[in-house]
C-alpha positions, 0 to 999 in steps of 0.5 A: 265785626259783622253787622249781624253781630252788632244788630243781634247784640243790640237787640239782646241789650234792649231785651235785657233792658226791657226785662229789667224795666218790666221787673222794676215796674212790677216791684214798684206796683207790689210795694205800693199796696203794702202802704195800706194801714191796718187799724185796730179799733180802740187799740188795746181796749178793742171794741167795747162799751166805755171807749170814746171812738171819736177820740180814737179816730182823731188824728188818724187819716183813713184811706181807701185800701186801709183796714179796720180790725175789731177785736171783741167778745162774741157778746158784741157785734160789728154792724155797718149801718146807715148814717141815720141808724148810726145817729139814732142807734137803731139796730136791726137794719145793718148793711153788714154784720158779724159777731165772730169776735175778730172782724176785719173790714176792708175800706174799699170806698171813700166816704163815711162808714158807720159802725155800731154794736147791734146789741140793744143799748150798747150803741147808746153806751158808746159802741159806735164808730164813724170813719171818714175814708179818703181816696187813696192817692193812686185811685180815682177820687170818689166820695160815694158812701159805701153801700156794702163793705165786706166783713170777715174774720181776721184770718180770712181777710180779703183786704189785699195788702202785700207783706214787706217780706214778699215785696223784698223777695220779689225785688231780689228775684227781679234784681237776679233776673236783671243780672242774668239777662 
């Protein structure tokens, strides 16, 4: 057996091993975002008057990367507001607002996020939600409250959480590439 053959064979094995490790790393990175949770505000009741949203948030841990889905009739709004506007139910100063009936808010920053219905009187009737968002374990810690949070219709959500199906398909493709290399 020639020295060239041994070196060439070893180089191919190392390249194959490197491709396999790269595929494994890629799959690992894709699975982590799928751990983000999507919370439907108020569960079956949705976003409406007469729901105690403080009770709804108790026992839940919200993290950066999670999303809130507000389902409501278009006679309501979802307004992200400042802490003081939340406390006093002041309408008209929203940071962001939506009245589509299906609003998804991606929780992109740690800190407390405040939401009210911008229809006069609705906040006073309980349509207010304060959500304390913790940093995710894979991102640097920050406790700065958000100054802007994107609100979009649920179908247009820009929150990037990978479906488990895509993660499984990617894992199979990576495994296949490792086997044929």
